[in-house]
N, C-alpha and C positions, 0 to 999 in steps of 0.2 A: 493577382497571382494566387493560385490555390495551393495550400500546403497540406501534405499528407503526413500523418504520424505513422512512422514505421512500427509495426507491432512485433512483440517478442514471441517466438514460437512457444506454444504451451508444452512444457516438458513432459507432461503426462501423455498428451497426444503423440508426441514424438516417440516416447518409449513404447507406447502401445502399437504405433505404426511400424516400428522396427520389429517388434515381436510378431506382428501379423505377416510381415515380409519374410521373416525367418521361418515361420510355420509354412508359408506357401512354398518356399524353396525346398524345405525339408520334404514336402510331398511331391513336388514336380521335378526337382533336380537334387536328390538327397545326397549324392556323393560328390557334388561339385564344390570347387573352392568358394564359389559365390554363396552357397548355402552355409558353409562354415563361417565365412566372413560376416554374413547377416546375423547368424546366431551370436557371434562374439559382439557385434555392435549392439544387439538387443540386450545382452547381458551387461555390457558396460553402461548402457543408458539406464537400466533398472538399478544398477549399483549406485549410480549417481543420484537417482531419486531417493534411495535409502539414506545416502549421506546427507541429503538436504532435509528430508522428512522421514524419520524412522518410525513409520506406523505400520499397522497390519496390512493395509492395502498395498503399500510399496514392498513389504516383505513377501507378499504373495506374488507380486510381479517378479521379484528377484528370483524366487524359487523356480518359477516357471521358466524364466529366461536361462538360468543356469542348467536346468534340466535339458532345455533345447540345445545349449552349447555342448553339454556332455554327449548327448545323442549325436550331434553333428560330428563330433570328433570320432565317435565309434564308427559311424557310417562312412567317414572319409578315410578309414584305415589308420587313424592316428590315436587309437585307444591308449597308447602308452603316455599320451599327453593329457589324458582326461582326469588325472588325479586331482589337480587343482580345482577345476570347476565342479567336479563331483563332490569333493569334500565341502566346498563352499555351499553347494546346493543342500547337502545333508545338514550342515550347520544351520542354514536358514530354515529347513524343514523342522529341525529340533526346536527352534525358536517359535515357529508357528504352532507346534504342538503345545508348547508352554503357554502360548497366548490364548488357547482355546477357552480357558476358564474366564477370560475377560468378557466374553459375549454370551449369547444365549445358546440353547441346545442346537438350533439350526446352524448357527455359525460353527459350532464345534463339529457338527456332522460334515459340513463342507470342508473344513480344514483337514479332518481325518482322511476324507476321500482324496484330497489333493496330495497330501504327503504320501499316502500309500501308492497313489498313482505314479509317483516318481521312482518307486523302488525297482521297477523292471529295468530301467536304464541304469540306475545307480549300481545295482548288483552286477549287471553286465560289465560296467566300467571297472568294478573291483577286480574282476578276473582279467580284464584287458590290461590294466596297469600293474598286475602282479600282486594283488592283495585279496585273493579269494577268501581268505580267512575272515575278512570283514563282513562277508555276506550274512552269516547267521546272526550277527549283531544287528544288522539293519532289519532283517526280517523279524527278529524278536521285538524290536522297537515298533514295527508295524503292528504286530500282534497285540502288543500292550496298548497301542493307541486305539485299535478297534475294540478291545475289551472295555475301554472307558468311554465309549461313545455309542450313539444309536442314530438311526435314520437311514434314508435311502442311499446316501453316499457312503455311509459306514458299511451297509450291506454290500455295496459294490466293492468296497475295499476288502471285505471279508472274502468275497468271491475271488478277487485278484490274488490274495494270499493263498487261497486254497489251490489255485492252479499252479503256483510255483513248483511244488514238488512232484507234480504228475509226470512230467517228462522223464525225470530220473527214475521214478517208480516204474513206468512202462518199460524202460530198458532193463531194469533189474528183474522184473517179472518175466519178461521175454527170455532173458538169459536162463532163469530158473526152469522155464518150460523146456527149453532146448536141452538143458542138462538132465532132464527127467525128474525134476524136483517140483513139479507143478502142485502136488498136494500140500507142499509147505507154504505156498504163496497164493493158493486159490482164494481163500477167504479175504486176504489183504487186497487182492486184485478187485474182488467184488466190492469191497468197501471203498476203494479208490474210485471205482466207476460211479458209485452213489454220490461221492463228494464232487466228482467232476461234473456230473449231470446237474447237481444242485447249483454249482457255480455257474454253469452255462445258462441255466434258467435266469439267474440274477443278471448276468452280463447281457443276456438277450434284451433286457429292458433298456439298456443304454447303447445298444449297437448302432442306432441311427444318429448318435450325437457327434460322431466324427470318425476319422480313419483309425485312430488309436483304439477307440472303443469297439469298432466292428472287427478289427484284427484280434482283440482280446476275446471276443465272443467266438469267432471262428477258430482261434487257437485252442480254446477250451474244448470245443467239439472235436477238433483233430486229436487231442490227447485222449478224450473219451473213446474215440474210434479206435485208437491204438490199444487201449486197455481191453476193449471189447474183442479186438482181433486176437490179442494174447489169450483171452478167455475162450477162443474158438466160437465166438458169437458173430460170425462174419456178416450175416444179413444186417444185424443191428449196427455193426461197425460201418457198413456201407451207408446206412440211413443217416448216421451222424455226419459222415463226410458230405453226403448230399446236401444236408442243411448248411454246413459250413460253406460249401461252394455257392449255394444260392445266396447266402448272406454277402459273400465277397463279390459276386458277379457285378453288382451295380457300382462297385467302388474301384474295380481294377483299372479302369481307364483314367483314373485321376492321378496315377503316379506309378513309376516303374517298380517300386518295392511292393506295392499292392498287387500289381499284375504278376510279379514273380511268385508271391505267396499263393495267389489263386492257381497259378500253373502247377505249383508243388502239390496243392490239394488235389487237383485233377489227376496228376500222375499217381498219387497215392490211391485215389479211387479206382483208377484203371487197374492197378495191381490187385485190388479186391475183386474186380470183374474177372480177372484171370483165375483167381482162386474159386470163385463161384462157378465159373464155366467148367473147371476140372472136376469139381464135385458133382455137377449135373451129369457130366459124361460118365463118371464112375458109377452113378446111380442108374445110368441108362436113360436119363431124362433128355429133354430136347436141347 
């Protein structure tokens, strides 16, 4: 008779497998109950690993899993429930920043990039569960982390932070232009365009790494396009959107949110075509 020894599942493989499943469902079925359940399972497994072995690798797993759980709650329309995982994610991120000094410069660079990469979801969660006043504190912590690190991931983090205020700035400058106050904001708008273009160039280097990264790159270009439009530089605005559309075109089939983002870019670009056509007509052009 032959005896077989039953093996115990590797908890690390289980945790990483659950996270991969959560990432896949976040891309293909982002608003589904299954995506939220998978994200919660991944977070629970990562937390169990930290309870068993509280080291840097497991803390990184936990931060990523809690980020995914927070994102899943936002996408499923349950942002009011996101405070718990969002706060735990940021607590874990704070610990990761404190642990940067235990390794070399390359490790510090990686950790800085990972922590700042969480801020997009965490700041959105603050607003969703009614604590928008926490956003400046989180961004300030990201700024401080970037100031104390260097390397390619830190440069990516710097670009991510630079993009954060551009959406609000574009709205403010557009309102000023409509109100006849363009001279008061013209210089600031030009400076914001420079910052946005510099951020987009950095994010371009990471655009092929995954869906999050390509959306960040295209979003930066979209915001630059809006700033250029406010500045009445319509042709340049259209060129920026064209580049964003090209970047997203190869990704849109991978998930509904990516497809919706691309559709929005194309609609925005069509609006610029209308502006350009009216200008050509007014000039008597073709």
